[in-house]
RODO-2510 file (C-alpha; in nm, 4 decimals, decimal comma):
residues 474
     n   res          X          Y          Z
     1     m    -8,0211   -10,0242     1,8350
     2     t    -7,8887    -9,6480     1,8304
     3     d    -8,0078    -9,5929     2,1946
     4     l    -7,8579    -9,8921     2,3203
     5     i    -7,5163    -9,7539     2,1476
     6     d    -7,5906    -9,4271     2,2815
     7     f    -7,6248    -9,5519     2,6503
     8     i    -7,3099    -9,7706     2,6209
     9     n    -7,1074    -9,4950     2,5067
    10     t    -7,2268    -9,2362     2,7672
    11     v    -7,1062    -9,4904     3,0400
    12     l    -6,7778    -9,5647     2,8733
    13     w    -6,6796    -9,2091     2,7503
    14     d    -6,8547    -8,9825     3,0265
    15     s    -6,6760    -9,1711     3,3261
    16     v    -6,4977    -9,5025     3,2705
    17     l    -6,2542    -9,4295     2,9673
    18     i    -6,2046    -9,0568     3,0493
    19     y    -6,0630    -9,1206     3,3991
    20     l    -5,8852    -9,4408     3,2892
    21     l    -5,7150    -9,2653     2,9994
    22     l    -5,6089    -8,9399     3,1570
    23     g    -5,4991    -9,1408     3,4781
    24     t    -5,2756    -9,3686     3,2916
    25     g    -5,1340    -9,0940     3,0829
    26     i    -5,0437    -8,9166     3,3851
    27     y    -4,9165    -9,1858     3,5562
    28     f    -4,6685    -9,2821     3,2966
    29     t    -4,5823    -8,9210     3,2623
    30     l    -4,4750    -8,8818     3,6285
    31     r    -4,3227    -9,2398     3,6320
    32     t    -4,0915    -9,1674     3,3239
    33     r    -4,0101    -8,7957     3,4523
    34     f    -4,1811    -8,6418     3,1432
    35     i    -4,0128    -8,8199     2,9167
    36     q    -4,2069    -8,6620     2,6239
    37     v    -4,0352    -8,3234     2,7447
    38     r    -3,6979    -8,4388     2,8680
    39     h    -3,6405    -8,6577     2,5571
    40     f    -3,8278    -8,4741     2,3013
    41     s    -3,5112    -8,4067     2,0780
    42     h    -3,4144    -8,7655     2,0980
    43     m    -3,7178    -8,8449     1,8915
    44     f    -3,5852    -8,6901     1,5927
    45     s    -3,2262    -8,8494     1,6748
    46     v    -3,4107    -9,2018     1,6467
    47     l    -3,5729    -9,1071     1,3231
    48     k    -3,2442    -9,0348     1,1524
    49     h    -3,1570    -9,4002     1,1455
    50     s    -3,5353    -9,5369     1,1123
    51     n    -3,4903    -9,6564     0,7584
    52     k    -3,2815    -9,9759     0,8668
    53     s    -3,4527   -10,3097     0,8514
    54     d    -3,3808   -10,6765     0,8188
    55     s    -3,5563   -10,9770     0,6510
    56     a    -3,7784   -11,0358     0,9436
    57     g    -3,9242   -10,6826     0,9864
    58     i    -4,0125   -10,3554     0,8205
    59     s    -3,8167   -10,0341     0,8982
    60     s    -3,8824    -9,8065     1,1933
    61     f    -3,9847    -9,5463     0,9414
    62     q    -4,2348    -9,7985     0,7730
    63     a    -4,3670    -9,8776     1,1141
    64     l    -4,4160    -9,4872     1,1940
    65     c    -4,5535    -9,4424     0,8453
    66     t    -4,8105    -9,7188     0,8790
    67     t    -4,9245    -9,5841     1,2248
    68     l    -4,9463    -9,2496     1,0922
    69     a    -5,1512    -9,3658     0,8063
    70     a    -5,3935    -9,5124     1,0608
    71     r    -5,3924    -9,1994     1,2735
    72     v    -5,3910    -8,9484     1,0150
    73     g    -5,7320    -8,9961     0,8740
    74     t    -6,0903    -8,8774     0,9312
    75     g    -5,9981    -8,7941     1,3174
    76     n    -5,7779    -8,5112     1,1769
    77     l    -6,0530    -8,3689     0,9223
    78     t    -6,3931    -8,5003     1,0347
    79     g    -6,3146    -8,5464     1,4014
    80     v    -6,1809    -8,2025     1,4695
    81     a    -6,4986    -8,0673     1,3113
    82     i    -6,7181    -8,2894     1,5243
    83     a    -6,5199    -8,2060     1,8268
    84     l    -6,5647    -7,8111     1,7697
    85     t    -6,9300    -7,8469     1,6812
    86     a    -7,0324    -8,0657     1,9756
    87     g    -6,7811    -7,9301     2,2386
    88     g    -6,6881    -7,6057     2,1370
    89     p    -6,3381    -7,4438     2,0806
    90     g    -6,2167    -7,5759     2,4221
    91     a    -6,2357    -7,9425     2,2912
    92     i    -5,9166    -7,8557     2,1097
    93     f    -5,7279    -7,7772     2,4266
    94     w    -5,8357    -8,1312     2,5549
    95     m    -5,7313    -8,2721     2,2435
    96     w    -5,3922    -8,1164     2,3072
    97     v    -5,3809    -8,2559     2,6554
    98     v    -5,4726    -8,6141     2,5650
    99     a    -5,1900    -8,5950     2,3116
   100     f    -4,9221    -8,4972     2,5489
   101     i    -4,9965    -8,7284     2,8296
   102     g    -5,0618    -8,9698     2,5659
   103     m    -4,6996    -8,9653     2,4181
   104     s    -4,5857    -9,1132     2,7449
   105     t    -4,8581    -9,4023     2,6976
   106     s    -4,7658    -9,4680     2,3595
   107     f    -4,3945    -9,4893     2,4490
   108     v    -4,4922    -9,7542     2,7033
   109     e    -4,7296    -9,9744     2,4866
   110     s    -4,4993    -9,9722     2,1792
   111     s    -4,1992   -10,0658     2,3857
   112     l    -4,3692   -10,3409     2,5336
   113     a    -4,4972   -10,4573     2,1942
   114     q    -4,1256   -10,4702     2,0740
   115     l    -4,0230   -10,6576     2,3628
   116     y    -4,2790   -10,9350     2,3577
   117     k    -4,2883   -10,9657     1,9582
   118     t    -4,2587   -11,3127     1,7859
   119     k    -4,2121   -11,4474     1,4557
   120     d    -4,5132   -11,5871     1,2311
   121     d    -4,4694   -11,8913     1,0067
   122     q    -4,3014   -11,6871     0,7168
   123     g    -4,0333   -11,5541     0,9623
   124     n    -4,1940   -11,1926     0,9930
   125     y    -4,1988   -10,9993     1,3123
   126     r    -4,5633   -10,9915     1,4703
   127     g    -4,6701   -10,8473     1,8000
   128     g    -4,8920   -10,5921     1,9876
   129     p    -5,1126   -10,5827     2,2921
   130     a    -5,2572   -10,9347     2,2564
   131     y    -4,8966   -11,0802     2,2396
   132     y    -4,7774   -10,8930     2,5430
   133     m    -5,1016   -10,9887     2,7450
   134     e    -5,0202   -11,3486     2,6613
   135     k    -4,6503   -11,3693     2,6934
   136     g    -4,5951   -11,0848     2,9577
   137     l    -4,9195   -11,1326     3,1844
   138     g    -4,9742   -11,5117     3,0985
   139     m    -5,3241   -11,4134     3,0151
   140     r    -5,4302   -11,5423     2,6700
   141     w    -5,7829   -11,4965     2,7304
   142     m    -5,7199   -11,1281     2,7809
   143     g    -5,5250   -11,1284     2,4441
   144     v    -5,8112   -11,2977     2,2829
   145     l    -6,0518   -11,0411     2,4201
   146     f    -5,8398   -10,7543     2,2800
   147     s    -5,7878   -10,9129     1,9514
   148     l    -6,1648   -10,9619     1,8833
   149     f    -6,2211   -10,5987     1,9953
   150     l    -5,9525   -10,4842     1,7607
   151     i    -6,0565   -10,6985     1,4746
   152     i    -6,4268   -10,5554     1,5126
   153     a    -6,2895   -10,1983     1,5636
   154     f    -6,0046   -10,1646     1,3025
   155     g    -6,0802   -10,4455     1,0670
   156     l    -6,4370   -10,3721     1,0039
   157     v    -6,5994   -10,0651     1,1870
   158     f    -6,3154    -9,7895     1,1466
   159     n    -6,2966    -9,8802     0,7913
   160     a    -6,6490    -9,8000     0,7439
   161     v    -6,5778    -9,4641     0,9235
   162     q    -6,2959    -9,3824     0,6832
   163     a    -6,5024    -9,4914     0,3804
   164     n    -6,7939    -9,2751     0,4871
   165     s    -6,5846    -8,9625     0,4775
   166     i    -6,4341    -9,0171     0,1525
   167     a    -6,7902    -9,0717     0,0163
   168     r    -6,9099    -8,7568     0,1560
   169     a    -6,6137    -8,5486     0,0749
   170     s    -6,6660    -8,6854    -0,2802
   171     a    -7,0276    -8,6058    -0,2974
   172     v    -6,9721    -8,2537    -0,1952
   173     a    -6,6599    -8,1761    -0,4056
   174     f    -6,7352    -8,3746    -0,7149
   175     n    -7,0959    -8,4804    -0,7197
   176     v    -6,9859    -8,8446    -0,7331
   177     k    -7,2366    -9,1195    -0,6097
   178     p    -7,1364    -9,3031    -0,2800
   179     l    -7,1759    -9,6419    -0,4783
   180     h    -6,9141    -9,5583    -0,7217
   181     v    -6,6957    -9,4297    -0,4367
   182     g    -6,7407    -9,7684    -0,2582
   183     i    -6,6638    -9,9706    -0,5485
   184     g    -6,3252    -9,7759    -0,6518
   185     l    -6,2435    -9,7973    -0,2718
   186     v    -6,2865   -10,1843    -0,2730
   187     l    -6,0876   -10,2395    -0,5683
   188     l    -5,7778   -10,0119    -0,4600
   189     s    -5,7827   -10,1180    -0,1023
   190     g    -5,8024   -10,5093    -0,2167
   191     i    -5,4759   -10,4674    -0,4300
   192     v    -5,2926   -10,3367    -0,1324
   193     i    -5,4198   -10,5665     0,1713
   194     f    -5,3898   -10,8638    -0,0178
   195     g    -5,0201   -10,8358    -0,0315
   196     g    -5,0115   -10,8342     0,3598
   197     i    -4,8399   -10,5926     0,6079
   198     r    -4,5173   -10,5531     0,4066
   199     s    -4,7415   -10,4316     0,1074
   200     v    -4,9200   -10,1825     0,3488
   201     a    -4,5959   -10,0562     0,4693
   202     r    -4,4261    -9,9894     0,1510
   203     v    -4,7605    -9,8023     0,0342
   204     a    -4,7539    -9,5960     0,3584
   205     e    -4,3866    -9,5039     0,3472
   206     r    -4,4590    -9,3422    -0,0040
   207     v    -4,8070    -9,1872     0,0365
   208     v    -4,8119    -9,0653     0,4122
   209     p    -4,5211    -8,8135     0,3836
   210     l    -4,6431    -8,6582     0,0688
   211     m    -5,0084    -8,6241     0,1946
   212     a    -4,9224    -8,5040     0,5379
   213     g    -4,6755    -8,2342     0,4101
   214     a    -4,9146    -8,1134     0,1386
   215     y    -5,1805    -8,0692     0,3676
   216     l    -4,9605    -7,8987     0,6294
   217     l    -4,8180    -7,6407     0,3708
   218     l    -5,1938    -7,5536     0,2590
   219     a    -5,2906    -7,5176     0,6414
   220     f    -4,9757    -7,2980     0,7151
   221     w    -5,0372    -7,0764     0,4329
   222     v    -5,3988    -7,0198     0,5744
   223     i    -5,2797    -6,9398     0,9126
   224     g    -5,0353    -6,7035     0,7752
   225     h    -5,3039    -6,5105     0,5933
   226     n    -5,5082    -6,5334     0,9170
   227     i    -5,2137    -6,4615     1,1612
   228     e    -5,3604    -6,1673     1,3253
   229     q    -5,6386    -6,3660     1,4432
   230     m    -5,4389    -6,6706     1,5961
   231     s    -5,3977    -6,5105     1,9300
   232     t    -5,7770    -6,4445     1,9664
   233     i    -5,8309    -6,7916     1,8722
   234     l    -5,5842    -6,9332     2,1151
   235     t    -5,7618    -6,7203     2,3824
   236     l    -6,1008    -6,8619     2,2678
   237     v    -5,9760    -7,2182     2,3075
   238     l    -5,8245    -7,1650     2,6348
   239     k    -6,1143    -6,9950     2,7687
   240     s    -6,3693    -7,2280     2,6151
   241     a    -6,1836    -7,5231     2,7649
   242     f    -6,2298    -7,3917     3,1222
   243     g    -6,5883    -7,2601     3,0962
   244     l    -6,4953    -6,8925     3,0962
   245     q    -6,7035    -6,8434     2,7882
   246     e    -7,0066    -7,0162     2,9402
   247     a    -6,9692    -6,8506     3,2815
   248     a    -7,2218    -6,5762     3,2076
   249     a    -7,4852    -6,8175     3,0989
   250     g    -7,4341    -7,0171     3,4137
   251     a    -7,3428    -7,3393     3,2393
   252     v    -6,9769    -7,3611     3,3333
   253     g    -6,9968    -7,7026     3,4313
   254     y    -7,1703    -7,8356     3,1409
   255     g    -6,9415    -7,6383     2,9076
   256     i    -6,6260    -7,7969     3,0542
   257     s    -6,7664    -8,1403     3,0644
   258     q    -6,8587    -8,1142     2,7024
   259     a    -6,5308    -7,9638     2,5961
   260     m    -6,3349    -8,2395     2,7882
   261     a    -6,5513    -8,5376     2,6652
   262     q    -6,5320    -8,4316     2,2895
   263     g    -6,1656    -8,3530     2,3200
   264     v    -6,0719    -8,6706     2,4989
   265     q    -6,2947    -8,8766     2,2479
   266     r    -6,1807    -8,7357     1,9307
   267     g    -5,8214    -8,6866     2,0548
   268     l    -5,8130    -9,0757     2,1414
   269     f    -5,9734    -9,1605     1,8042
   270     s    -5,7215    -8,9338     1,6299
   271     n    -5,3816    -9,0223     1,7667
   272     e    -5,4839    -9,3807     1,9361
   273     a    -5,2460    -9,3353     2,2195
   274     g    -5,3366    -9,6128     2,4809
   275     m    -5,5788    -9,7748     2,2434
   276     g    -5,3492   -10,0624     2,1566
   277     s    -5,3457   -10,0243     1,7754
   278     a    -5,0244    -9,8724     1,7057
   279     p    -4,8274   -10,1366     1,9008
   280     n    -4,9261   -10,3766     1,6272
   281     a    -4,6976   -10,1774     1,3695
   282     a    -4,4363   -10,1006     1,6268
   283     a    -4,3926   -10,4628     1,6857
   284     s    -4,3233   -10,5525     1,3138
   285     a    -4,0277   -10,3417     1,3127
   286     s    -3,6588   -10,4088     1,3221
   287     p    -3,5844   -10,1176     1,5400
   288     y    -3,2452    -9,9043     1,5456
   289     p    -3,0947    -9,8621     1,7969
   290     p    -3,1660   -10,2362     1,8772
   291     h    -3,3721   -10,1938     2,1699
   292     p    -3,7331   -10,2043     2,2265
   293     a    -3,7585    -9,8685     2,3875
   294     s    -3,6362    -9,7159     2,0660
   295     q    -3,9584    -9,8113     1,8897
   296     g    -4,1500    -9,6388     2,1824
   297     y    -3,9707    -9,3050     2,0815
   298     v    -4,0833    -9,3528     1,7204
   299     q    -4,4293    -9,3859     1,8051
   300     m    -4,4183    -9,1362     2,0571
   301     f    -4,3469    -8,8836     1,7819
   302     g    -4,6319    -9,0204     1,5662
   303     v    -4,8848    -8,8902     1,8488
   304     f    -4,7197    -8,5493     1,8543
   305     i    -4,7429    -8,5342     1,4642
   306     d    -5,1093    -8,6463     1,4333
   307     t    -5,2612    -8,4225     1,7217
   308     v    -5,0685    -8,1383     1,8208
   309     v    -4,9615    -8,0529     1,4547
   310     i    -5,2326    -8,1932     1,2051
   311     c    -5,5287    -8,1570     1,4255
   312     s    -5,4312    -7,8211     1,5343
   313     a    -5,3823    -7,7085     1,1702
   314     t    -5,7387    -7,8201     1,0992
   315     a    -5,8686    -7,6379     1,3853
   316     a    -5,7154    -7,3302     1,3176
   317     i    -5,8514    -7,3330     0,9664
   318     i    -6,2121    -7,3871     1,0924
   319     l    -6,1918    -7,1454     1,3596
   320     s    -6,0412    -6,8704     1,1366
   321     s    -6,2890    -6,9108     0,8712
   322     g    -6,5908    -6,8100     1,0860
   323     v    -6,7808    -7,1088     0,9529
   324     l    -6,8288    -7,2304     1,3370
   325     d    -6,9865    -6,8751     1,4089
   326     q    -7,2696    -6,9365     1,1429
   327     p    -7,4150    -7,2868     1,2274
   328     v    -7,5943    -7,4820     0,9663
   329     a    -7,8015    -7,7752     1,0992
   330     s    -7,6901    -8,0026     0,8337
   331     v    -7,3448    -7,9235     0,8171
   332     s    -7,1090    -8,1138     1,0353
   333     g    -6,7876    -8,3273     0,9952
   334     i    -6,6045    -8,3278     0,6513
   335     d    -6,8635    -8,0764     0,5138
   336     m    -6,7691    -7,8362     0,7707
   337     t    -6,3875    -7,8688     0,7098
   338     q    -6,4419    -7,8443     0,3236
   339     r    -6,6755    -7,4964     0,3803
   340     a    -6,4108    -7,3526     0,6123
   341     l    -6,1157    -7,4112     0,3450
   342     s    -6,3158    -7,2849     0,0787
   343     a    -6,3724    -6,9598     0,2770
   344     a    -6,0219    -6,9220     0,3182
   345     v    -5,8846    -7,0200    -0,0388
   346     g    -6,1771    -7,0230    -0,2611
   347     s    -6,3828    -7,2645    -0,4642
   348     w    -6,0910    -7,5080    -0,5017
   349     g    -6,0896    -7,5653    -0,1129
   350     a    -6,3696    -7,8354    -0,1262
   351     p    -6,2082    -8,0302    -0,3827
   352     f    -5,8581    -8,0121    -0,2183
   353     v    -6,0112    -8,1599     0,1164
   354     a    -6,1818    -8,4264    -0,0916
   355     i    -5,8517    -8,5542    -0,2290
   356     a    -5,6780    -8,5091     0,1136
   357     i    -5,9559    -8,6886     0,2855
   358     f    -5,9169    -8,9720     0,0223
   359     f    -5,5598    -9,0230     0,0886
   360     f    -5,5984    -8,9584     0,4707
   361     a    -5,8698    -9,2321     0,4705
   362     f    -5,7560    -9,4807     0,2191
   363     t    -5,4008    -9,5097     0,3816
   364     s    -5,5979    -9,5366     0,7196
   365     i    -5,7997    -9,8336     0,5592
   366     i    -5,4996   -10,0243     0,4838
   367     a    -5,3173    -9,9634     0,7896
   368     n    -5,6050   -10,0720     0,9885
   369     y    -5,6392   -10,3902     0,7979
   370     a    -5,2788   -10,4474     0,8830
   371     y    -5,3432   -10,4250     1,2679
   372     a    -5,6308   -10,6612     1,2320
   373     e    -5,4197   -10,9138     1,0453
   374     s    -5,1791   -10,9235     1,3096
   375     n    -5,4428   -11,0195     1,5762
   376     l    -5,6226   -11,2596     1,3351
   377     v    -5,2818   -11,4321     1,3048
   378     f    -5,2585   -11,4306     1,6994
   379     l    -5,5887   -11,6008     1,7075
   380     e    -5,5530   -11,8712     1,4363
   381     h    -5,1591   -11,8653     1,3388
   382     n    -5,1667   -11,7672     0,9815
   383     h    -5,4717   -11,9769     0,8498
   384     p    -5,4837   -11,9032     0,4706
   385     a    -5,8797   -11,9549     0,4525
   386     g    -5,9228   -11,7296     0,7469
   387     l    -5,7209   -11,4586     0,6236
   388     t    -5,8821   -11,4533     0,2738
   389     i    -6,2338   -11,4547     0,4292
   390     f    -6,1419   -11,1797     0,6765
   391     r    -5,9858   -10,9556     0,3853
   392     c    -6,3223   -10,9954     0,2003
   393     a    -6,5124   -10,9072     0,5219
   394     a    -6,3107   -10,5799     0,5751
   395     l    -6,3542   -10,4854     0,1977
   396     g    -6,7374   -10,5571     0,2542
   397     m    -6,7257   -10,2895     0,5433
   398     v    -6,5489   -10,0510     0,3141
   399     m    -6,8598   -10,0726     0,0788
   400     f    -7,0995   -10,0629     0,3680
   401     g    -6,9139    -9,7275     0,5091
   402     a    -6,9536    -9,5507     0,1637
   403     l    -7,3247    -9,6133     0,1790
   404     a    -7,4074    -9,5802     0,5396
   405     e    -7,5068    -9,2573     0,7419
   406     l    -7,2127    -9,1191     0,9485
   407     p    -7,3685    -9,0967     1,2930
   408     v    -7,4638    -9,4808     1,3474
   409     v    -7,1033    -9,5814     1,2159
   410     w    -6,9265    -9,3138     1,4303
   411     k    -7,0997    -9,4408     1,7329
   412     m    -7,0204    -9,7894     1,6597
   413     a    -6,6624    -9,6607     1,6152
   414     d    -6,6855    -9,5035     1,9740
   415     t    -6,7794    -9,8166     2,1386
   416     s    -6,5339   -10,0511     1,9874
   417     m    -6,2597    -9,8097     2,0504
   418     a    -6,3573    -9,7538     2,4073
   419     l    -6,3834   -10,1430     2,4790
   420     m    -6,0115   -10,1695     2,3091
   421     a    -5,8586    -9,8927     2,5153
   422     i    -6,0043   -10,0238     2,8421
   423     t    -5,8386   -10,3712     2,7734
   424     n    -5,5142   -10,2405     2,6681
   425     l    -5,4747    -9,9725     2,9573
   426     t    -5,5381   -10,2370     3,1882
   427     a    -5,2607   -10,4375     3,0494
   428     i    -5,0008   -10,2046     3,0308
   429     l    -5,0506   -10,0597     3,3717
   430     l    -5,0223   -10,4337     3,5033
   431     l    -4,6788   -10,4450     3,2938
   432     s    -4,5612   -10,0928     3,3793
   433     r    -4,2627   -10,2136     3,5858
   434     v    -4,1246   -10,4049     3,2791
   435     a    -4,1703   -10,1012     3,0618
   436     l    -3,9961    -9,8873     3,2994
   437     r    -3,7287   -10,1138     3,3262
   438     l    -3,6833   -10,1045     2,9600
   439     a    -3,6806    -9,7098     2,9537
   440     n    -3,4174    -9,7195     3,2381
   441     d    -3,1919    -9,9600     3,0556
   442     y    -3,2136    -9,7605     2,7669
   443     h    -3,1291    -9,4193     2,9070
   444     r    -2,8479    -9,5797     3,1229
   445     q    -2,6659    -9,6968     2,7903
   446     r    -2,7083    -9,3558     2,6320
   447     k    -2,5612    -9,1814     2,9411
   448     l    -2,2705    -9,4002     2,9022
   449     g    -2,2322    -9,2979     2,5554
   450     q    -2,3323    -9,6456     2,4269
   451     l    -2,5722    -9,7265     2,1486
   452     p    -2,8545    -9,8447     2,3404
   453     t    -2,8792   -10,2414     2,2686
   454     f    -3,1306   -10,4874     2,4352
   455     d    -2,9471   -10,7820     2,6172
   456     a    -3,1873   -11,0310     2,7490
   457     k    -2,9522   -11,1642     3,0023
   458     r    -2,9912   -10,8420     3,1929
   459     f    -3,3720   -10,9184     3,2199
   460     p    -3,3356   -11,2939     3,3598
   461     e    -3,6953   -11,2723     3,5150
   462     l    -3,8190   -11,2120     3,1434
   463     k    -3,6256   -11,5141     3,0014
   464     s    -3,9278   -11,7362     2,9773
   465     q    -4,1654   -11,4854     2,8625
   466     l    -3,9631   -11,3729     2,5366
   467     e    -3,9709   -11,5382     2,1875
   468     p    -3,6735   -11,7718     2,1574
   469     g    -3,4599   -11,6231     1,8827
   470     v    -3,5805   -11,2789     1,8524
   471     w    -3,3624   -11,0978     2,1260
   472     d    -3,0846   -11,3637     2,1569
   473     k    -2,8482   -11,1583     1,9568
   474     g    -2,8788   -10,8758     2,1623
***
């Protein structure tokens, strides 16, 4: 079974997905004329008013925190360590590249999710790739396929990955048995997810800023105490990314391919740009300005925070610690991050990482569930029994993850993530004209000094595709 998963991942990650992901990101970066650079400051302007919401949707800030809850998880601590181990320091450069071009991809997919959102039976906003595949492309079968991939990936497999990291970190720092960790996680996660997406959004809004802020403060403290090493580390990252470190050994091509593959793979796993996950939360928001593109800016900021800021902080901690220069066969993933931080701050480094990974991974579990819930609603329209059964299955995977070995679980996550991404990237490329029109409409109003407001009358060709009552007031 492991060999089959390895073969599938090799085909998807070493060829199909790398080219599709990078190609799509470059395409949208060029078509939007480097929106992530030209309008970088506007992301902060949108965030100033992101606490506004209404009875049908969560606030843009809650949507951002929910997506950050999913993004800022094991990919930032465990994933960075794995990328460095398997791909070398150069993998970090390719993570930056994926984040940079992925910001434009995230803008597009989240704007589309807002445009094609609907209301469920309780009057709450729902949306995401499955919805724009059905309404925008008229391909419900594609939406069903995507939903199944997402439910398997985020509702089940990814939650096992997050639980696995918590169990490993707790074992190293506190010598707690994985079974006990699993039971505690199931109980805590169950309390939140049985409250639905609004419950997830409220928890994420409170926990995510605190946990990210605390981790970054410590990371910056470590960087400050090793500031003389930072220029050397940056040079090492750049040389390794282009195979200059391997040139003397005659392994340039292999070195670059490993760095690129690991950087792209772990970068996507971390920031999720193009995967089609974040749009599920983006669609649940009541955006301000009241235009689909404003939510695109909010989620674009999420990609930047996740990879360029938090992943880079983890990489700096590991590379400045010297742990990577003294590899131990049995040390990888979260163990390496804990050792690196302990080397920098002393014996309390490992417990701190264990606590950080608990909050990072726990919030990822509940946010992942929220994504899956929206897609289950897409498939069966709020069937109460179906939701209850799925919630129990998701919690069962949390327990499985706490007890399972990391390599198998991570490989399953890679496969399901790749299939999701391929489906979503295909859809947003097909809908690129609509997304670009939204961006142009938004920017046109800003240039006129107006508050960008979506008016469906300016898009008569979309009238039959939009949910009645959602954008009529625009």
